[in-house]
C-alpha positions in Angstrom: -18.4 -2.6 26.1 -14.7 -1.7 25.8 -15.0 -1.9 22.0 -17.4 1.1 22.1 -14.3 3.2 22.8 -13.3 2.6 19.1 -16.5 4.2 17.8 -16.3 7.0 20.4 -12.8 8.0 19.2 -13.6 7.9 15.5 -16.7 9.9 16.1 -14.6 12.4 18.1 -12.2 12.9 15.1 -15.2 13.6 12.8 -16.9 15.9 15.3 -13.7 18.0 15.7 -13.4 18.2 11.8 -10.2 16.4 11.7 -12.0 14.0 9.4 -14.9 14.3 7.0 -15.9 10.8 7.7 -14.7 7.2 8.3 -15.6 3.6 7.9 -14.0 1.1 10.2 -14.3 -2.8 10.0 -12.9 -5.1 12.7 -13.0 -8.8 12.3 -11.9 -11.8 14.5 -11.9 -15.5 13.7 -13.2 -14.7 10.3 -16.3 -12.8 11.5 -17.0 -9.1 11.4 -17.5 -8.0 15.0 -17.6 -4.2 14.5 -18.5 -2.3 11.3 -19.2 1.3 11.8 -19.6 4.6 9.8 -19.0 8.1 10.9 -19.5 11.5 9.2 -20.1 12.2 5.6 -18.5 11.1 2.3 -19.5 14.4 0.7 -19.9 17.4 3.1 -21.3 20.0 0.6 -24.0 17.7 -0.5 -24.6 16.2 2.9 -24.1 12.6 1.8 -23.8 10.4 4.8 -20.9 7.9 4.9 -22.0 4.4 4.3 -20.6 1.0 4.7 -20.3 0.5 0.9 -18.7 4.0 0.3 -15.9 3.8 -2.2 -12.4 5.2 -1.4 -9.2 5.8 -3.3 -6.9 3.5 -1.4 -3.7 4.7 -3.0 -0.6 2.6 -1.5 -3.0 0.0 -0.2 -2.8 -1.1 -3.8 0.8 -2.3 -3.2 -0.1 -5.4 -1.2 -2.5 -6.4 -4.0 0.2 -6.0 -6.5 2.4 -8.3 -4.3 -0.3 -11.0 -4.3 -0.4 -10.8 -8.1 3.4 -11.3 -8.0 3.0 -14.3 -5.6 0.4 -15.9 -8.0 2.9 -15.7 -10.7 5.7 -17.0 -8.4 3.5 -20.0 -7.7 3.4 -20.6 -11.5 7.2 -20.7 -11.6 7.4 -17.4 -13.5 10.1 -15.7 -11.3 12.3 -16.1 -8.2 13.2 -13.5 -5.6 17.0 -13.6 -6.2 16.6 -13.1 -10.0 17.7 -9.8 -11.5 14.7 -7.5 -12.7 16.4 -7.2 -16.0 15.9 -10.9 -16.7 12.2 -10.2 -17.4 12.4 -6.4 -18.0 15.5 -5.9 -20.2 14.9 -2.2 -20.0 17.0 -2.5 -16.7 20.0 -4.3 -18.4 22.2 -1.2 -18.4 21.0 0.5 -15.1 23.7 2.6 -13.4 23.9 3.9 -9.8 24.1 7.6 -9.0 27.5 8.2 -7.2 27.6 11.9 -6.9 28.5 14.9 -9.3 31.7 15.9 -10.9 33.1 19.4 -10.7 30.8 20.6 -13.6 27.7 19.3 -11.7 27.1 16.4 -14.1 26.2 13.0 -12.3 28.8 10.4 -11.8 27.3 6.9 -12.6 28.7 3.7 -11.2 28.0 0.1 -12.0 25.7 -1.7 -9.6 27.6 -4.1 -7.2 24.9 -6.5 -8.3 21.9 -6.3 -10.5 18.8 -5.2 -8.5 16.7 -8.3 -7.9 12.9 -8.9 -7.8 13.0 -9.6 -4.1 14.6 -6.1 -3.6 12.1 -4.7 -5.9 9.3 -5.9 -3.6 11.0 -4.6 -0.5 11.9 -1.1 -1.6 15.6 -1.9 -1.5 16.4 -2.0 -5.3 17.6 1.4 -5.5 14.5 2.9 -7.4 13.4 6.3 -6.3 10.1 8.1 -5.7 10.5 11.5 -7.2 9.3 13.4 -4.1 12.4 14.1 -2.1 15.0 16.8 -2.6 17.7 14.8 -4.1 19.5 14.9 -7.6 18.0 11.6 -8.5 14.5 12.6 -7.4 14.7 15.6 -9.4 15.5 13.5 -12.4 12.2 11.7 -11.8 10.3 15.0 -11.5 12.0 16.2 -14.8 11.0 13.1 -16.5 7.2 13.8 -15.8 6.6 10.3 -14.7 2.9 10.7 -14.0 2.4 12.2 -17.5 3.2 8.9 -19.0 0.7 7.5 -21.4 1.2 3.9 -20.4 2.7 1.7 -17.7 5.2 0.6 -20.2 6.3 4.3 -20.8 6.4 4.9 -17.0 8.8 2.0 -16.5 11.0 2.9 -19.4 11.6 6.3 -17.8 12.5 4.7 -14.5 15.0 2.4 -16.3 16.7 5.4 -17.9 17.2 7.1 -14.6 20.1 5.9 -12.2 19.5 4.0 -9.1 19.6 6.2 -6.0 21.9 3.7 -4.1 23.5 0.4 -4.5 20.9 -2.4 -4.4 20.2 -3.9 -1.0 22.1 -1.0 0.8 19.2 1.2 1.8 15.4 0.9 2.3 13.7 3.8 0.7 10.0 4.1 -0.3 9.8 4.1 -4.0 8.0 3.4 -7.3 9.1 -0.3 -7.1 5.4 -1.5 -6.8 4.7 0.2 -10.1 7.6 -1.5 -11.7 6.3 -4.8 -10.2 2.9 -4.0 -11.7 4.5 -3.8 -15.1 6.4 -7.1 -14.4 2.9 -8.7 -13.7 1.9 -7.6 -17.2 5.0 -8.9 -18.8 4.9 -12.3 -17.0 1.2 -12.9 -17.5 0.5 -11.4 -20.9 -2.4 -9.4 -19.4 -2.9 -5.8 -18.5 -2.6 -5.2 -14.7 -6.3 -4.3 -14.6 -7.3 -7.6 -16.3 -5.0 -9.7 -14.1 -6.3 -8.1 -10.9 -9.9 -8.5 -11.9 -9.6 -12.1 -13.2 -7.1 -13.6 -10.7 -7.9 -11.6 -7.5 -11.0 -9.5 -7.5 -13.5 -11.9 -9.0 -12.3 -15.0 -7.0 -12.6 -13.0 -3.8 -15.8 -11.3 -4.6 -14.3 -7.8 -4.5 -17.0 -6.2 -6.6 -16.1 -2.6 -5.9 -12.4 -2.6 -6.4 -11.0 -1.2 -9.6 -8.7 1.5 -11.2 -11.7 3.6 -11.7 -15.2 4.2 -10.5 -18.1 3.4 -12.9 -20.7 6.1 -13.5 -23.3 4.1 -11.7 -21.2 4.0 -8.5 -20.2 7.6 -8.3 -22.9 8.4 -5.8 -21.0 6.2 -3.4 -17.5 7.9 -3.9 -15.9 9.5 -0.8 -14.4 12.8 -1.7 -10.9 13.6 -0.4 -10.5 16.5 2.0 -7.7 18.6 3.5 -7.7 21.1 6.3 -8.5 24.7 5.4 -8.6 27.0 8.5 -10.9 25.5 11.0 -12.8 23.3 8.5 -12.1 20.9 5.6 -12.0 21.6 1.9 -12.8 19.0 -0.8 -10.1 18.4 -3.4 -11.2 18.0 -7.0 -11.7 14.5 -8.0 -10.1 13.0 -11.0 -12.0 14.3 -14.1 -11.4 10.9 -15.8 -12.6 8.9 -12.7 -15.2 6.9 -14.6 -12.7 5.5 -17.3 -9.9 3.0 -17.0 -6.7 5.1 -16.9 -3.9 4.6 -19.5 -1.3 4.4 -16.7 -2.2 1.6 -14.3 -0.4 2.2 -11.0 0.4 -1.0 -9.1 1.7 1.3 -6.4 -1.4 3.5 -5.8 -4.1 3.3 -8.4 -7.0 1.5 -6.9 -10.3 2.5 -5.4 -12.1 0.1 -3.0 -14.5 -0.4 -0.1 -14.0 -1.5 3.5 -15.7 -4.8 2.9 -13.8 -5.5 -0.4 -10.4 -5.0 1.2 -11.5 -7.1 4.3 -12.1 -10.0 1.9 -8.5 -9.5 0.5 -7.1 -9.3 4.0 -9.1 -12.3 5.3 -7.7 -14.3 2.4 -4.2 -13.4 3.6 -5.0 -14.2 7.2 -6.4 -17.6 6.2 -3.0 -18.2 4.5 -4.3 -17.8 1.0 -7.9 -19.1 1.2 -11.2 -17.3 1.2 -14.7 -18.7 0.8 -13.5 -21.9 -0.6 -11.1 -20.2 -3.1 -7.4 -21.1 -2.6 -5.7 -18.0 -4.1 -2.2 -18.8 -2.7 -0.6 -21.4 -0.8 0.2 -20.9 2.9 3.9 -20.9 2.2 3.5 -18.1 -0.4 1.6 -15.9 2.1 4.3 -16.6 4.7 6.9 -15.5 2.2 5.1 -12.3 1.4 4.5 -11.3 5.1 8.0 -12.2 6.4 10.6 -9.6 7.3 13.1 -9.5 4.5 15.3 -6.7 5.7 18.8 -7.4 7.2 19.5 -6.0 10.6 21.6 -3.3 9.2 18.5 -1.6 7.5 16.5 -2.0 10.8 18.4 0.9 12.2 15.7 3.5 12.6 17.1 5.7 9.8 14.7 4.5 7.1 11.0 4.8 6.9 8.0 6.7 5.5 5.1 8.3 7.4 4.3 6.3 10.5 6.6 3.5 9.6 10.3 3.3 10.6 12.4 0.3 9.9 14.0 -0.5 13.3 14.8 -3.3 15.6 11.3 -4.9 16.1 9.7 -3.6 12.8 10.8 -4.7 9.3 9.3 -5.1 5.9 8.0 -7.9 3.7 6.7 -7.8 0.1 5.1 -4.3 0.2 4.1 -4.9 3.8 5.4 -3.5 7.1 5.9 -6.2 9.7 5.9 -6.1 13.5 8.7 -8.6 14.2 8.7 -7.8 17.9 5.8 -5.4 18.7 6.7 -4.7 22.3 10.1 -3.6 21.3 8.6 -0.7 19.3 5.9 0.0 22.0 3.0 -1.7 20.3 0.4 -4.2 21.7 0.0 -5.8 18.3 0.5 -9.5 18.0 3.9 -10.7 16.8 3.9 -10.9 13.1 1.2 -8.4 12.5 1.5 -6.9 9.0 0.0 -3.8 7.5 0.1 -0.7 5.2 -1.7 2.4 4.5 -2.6 4.9 1.8 -2.0 8.6 0.9 -5.6 9.6 1.7 -5.4 8.1 5.2 -6.8 4.6 4.6 -5.1 1.8 6.5 -5.2 -1.8 7.4 -3.5 -4.3 9.6 -3.7 -8.2 10.0 -2.8 -9.9 13.2 -2.2 -13.6 12.7 -1.3 -14.1 16.4 -4.7 -12.9 17.5 -6.7 -13.7 14.4 -7.6 -10.1 14.0 -8.2 -7.9 11.0 -8.7 -4.1 11.0 -9.7 -1.9 8.0 -9.9 1.8 8.3 -11.2 4.0 5.4 -11.1 7.7 5.6 -10.7 10.5 3.0 -8.1 13.0 4.3 -5.2 14.1 2.1 -2.0 12.7 3.8 0.5 15.3 2.7 -1.6 18.0 4.5 -0.4 18.8 8.1 -2.0 17.5 11.2 -3.1 14.0 10.1 -4.0 12.1 13.3 -2.3 8.9 14.0 -5.4 6.8 13.6 -3.6 3.6 12.9 -1.8 3.3 16.2 -4.9 4.6 17.9 -6.9 1.7 16.3 -4.5 -0.9 17.6 -4.7 0.6 21.1 -8.5 0.7 21.1 -8.9 -2.8 19.7 -6.3 -4.6 22.0 -7.7 -3.0 25.2 -11.0 -4.6 24.2 -9.4 -8.0 23.6 -9.4 -9.2 27.1 -9.4 -13.1 26.1 -6.7 -13.3 23.5 -6.7 -17.1 23.6 -10.5 -17.4 22.7 
């Protein structure tokens, strides 16, 4: 009966118009124990939220890109300490931004070491995002990154912009996962969409996860909303949503459902195996979900959104990691790993308690007043977990 508090809390967020709708999925010991829907996927047309509603998951794409990289790691295609430029020669002559001269021109320095693939997967390579108010971010904006006609063009633009900092010296959320997506293409000889479909989605039975939403599935699409006065206003959907995009974003391009993402998460929790398919070895999953940040970067000065790299919370391969949850005031099990997306979707996997949680909502994350549903979901799940050893 304690678990009812989870549904009550989500219903309250919808009832108060903080959310248009939500789908939550909770699993333990490999079984779904709570799978609930609230509100609407389309308010204007009164379309009720369903368990198979399709959401834009944005940055929850990143862990899938990391799994693609780990599949290739297991084939001997790359190592974490190897330079990115070994496989992407576009980065051979990359420089580091070191300030401006008296005329306002950028001063460029050589990197103390070439940025590595391990740093690429942990957002410590020096690559920027383009959304902050810094000289390098402005270079990203001026390059019209998202107007690129292909992932190749996108990455070539990044390679012509200096690194924001010396590799390994800072943690900063970045476009690194998009570079990793291109690395998947170069190492595999397939497009990122083909690799995802053939090597991850089909084996796991993720039938509704893709870079686009087919016309026959549009009726299941959850529109994205943002606050407008005391109500919510729908954002226009991508006019080309039914076609595979030219720019395949390994950092944020996918659509998915709660159940599809559960299959992906359960594979990770099972140390690489799901429904008889061994996608990764246990050692590869452990490498992916381990904290790779040195203590100097877990100082509370680096982070994005709800996540702050600090003592007790670190970062793996495109995954936040609770190294010592109690130190950061969380009831999560030690080693819990997670991430979220720009439209509010989130997930977390707790290997200590054998728990998975998937939260799917459709609220634009850059709008003010986003409720902290992720921490709330952990509080409400763990208060119901009164026999952790069973």
